[in-house]
N, C-alpha and C positions, 0 to 999 in steps of 0.2 A: 503493500500499500505505500504510495508516494507521500511524501510531507511537503511543507512549505513553513516558512519562518512566521512566527506570531510577532515578531519586532526586529528592529535593526540590531546587528551584532558588529563586533570589532575585534580584530586579534592583531597583537603586534609581535614583532620578534626582530632581532638582528642576527645576521648570518654572515659571517667573515665581513664586518665592518659595513655591511650593506644592511639598510633599515628598509623593513617590509611593513606595511599595515594594510591588514585585509578587512575590507568593509562587505557586510552582505545584508540584503532586504529582501522582503517579499515584494513582489510586483505582479500587476494583472495584465500588464501589455506590452509590447515592445517599445512603445513611445515612453511608456513609465519607466523601463528600464534603461532606456537613454537619458531620459532626465537625470534619474539617481546618478549616472556615469558622469554626466555634465556638471552636476552640483557638487560632486565629491572628488572628482579628479584635482590633482594638484599640480598646475602648471609648472611649478617649481621643482618637481620631482623629476627623476631620470625617466622613468617609465609609468604608466598607467595602463596596466593589462587587466582585462575583463572578460567575462562569460555571463551569458543568462540563458535560462531554459524556460519556456512556456510550452508545454505538452510537446507536441512534434517540432516547435520551432526553436531555434538557438543560434546565438552568435557568439562569437570570441575574436578577441584580437591579441596580437603579441606587442603592439606599440614599440615598435624598435628593436625588441629582443630577437636573437635568432629564431627562425621558424618553426614553430610547434613546441617552443620551450617555456610560453606563458599560458597563452589562452586555452589551448587544449588541456593541459593540464589542470587548470582552473574548472574547465567544463567537465573532465573527468571525475574531479573531486565533487561536484553537484551530482553527478550521477552515481557515484560512489556511496554517497550519504542519501540516496532516494530521495532527492529533492526537486520540486518542480515549481515552477512559478517564482523564481529566485533570481537575482542578480549578485554577483561576487565582482568586487573590485580589489585588486592588489597594487598598491601604490609602494613603487620601489625608489630609494635614493641611493646611487651608486656609492660604494665606500672604498673604490680603488683596488680591490681585489676580484680578479676574474673567478667566477663560478664554475664555468665550462658549461656545456649544454644541459648534461645530466644534472648538474648542481642547480641549473636554473628551474629546471623542469620540477626537481624535488622542492625547491623553496617555493614557486608559485603555487604547486598542487599541494604540497605539505600545509602553507599557509590557509589555503581555502578549506582544506580538509579540517584543520583544527578549529578554525573559525565556525564553519557549521556544526561540528562536533558540540560545541559550547552553545550554540544558538538555540533560543528557545523555539520549539517545532509544534505544529498542529498536523495532524492527519488530514489529508485532502478526501473527501468525500464526495462520491458522484451522486448529484442529486437530481430528481426528476421533478418536472413542473406539474403541481397540482392545484385546485382551487377549492374555495368553499365559501359559504355565507353564513354569518352568525348575526345575532342580535348585538346590540350595543353593550348590553350587561356582560355579555358572554365575551366579549373581544380580549380582554386581559387575560382570562383563563386559556383562550384558544392561543394566544402567543405564547403564553408560559410552556403549553403542551408541545407545540412546536419546537421551542428552543429546547426543552429537555430531551427531546430526541435527535437534537443536532441538526433541524431543519432552519429555514430561513423564511422570513415574509418578505416577499419580493415586490408586493405591490398591496396597496388597499383603496378600496373606491367606498365611499360613504355614499348610502342611499337613504331613502326614506324610512325603510323598515331596518336597516342594520349597516353590515360591513360586508363588502366583497372583498376576499382575500386571496392574492396570487401567492403560491408556497413553493417552495424548493425543497425536497426531503429525499433522504436515501432510500431507495427502493424497497430494502428490508424492514424500513419503519412505518411504510404505509399503512399496513393492516394495524398495527398498534395504534397509529394515530387515530385512524377511522374509529376504532372501538373506544379510545379515550374521547372523541368528540361526540359519540353516540350517547355514551354514559353522561357526559356533562350535559347535553341538550334533550335528552329523553328521546333519542332518535331523529332530532330535526336537522342536525348540522351533518351532510354528506360531503365526502371528498369527491371531486371530478379530476380525472385526468385530461 
């Protein structure tokens, strides 16, 4: 089961006088990933190498390091930690000692790995869209039941008789939610796919 980060994470280390700062964050789109990279890149640093992964989409760059020694190891670390919807930026200040291609790959990939290992993670759940209608008095309880099962309220429309809710919930939780909503409303609230 893939994971994403619940929050921003940072990891710092020095390898043979070169300083490395690894930053990681959850992202929802390629534009969001690029905005994170643009915001946190240090123009005074020697290299700003990064990678991001969003489902089947991914990108990485070596930013002047020898080909395949920075971006690919960062992306490999993202995949090794079973992460998705994540961006990782590794900023390097050169310290005067050559690390070699293997040393660079270990430094970039290792920093990304350590950062992601320490990062607070949440499981990515595949959710199915469903909808239901409820009365105003039941709205808070319906939202609580949905949240307890790891679901999301993706939209709500207020009508004269109550509220129409658009929900996203895991396939395995649909039956449980239907039972809870039926108990709550004496059978009036029904889920529709």
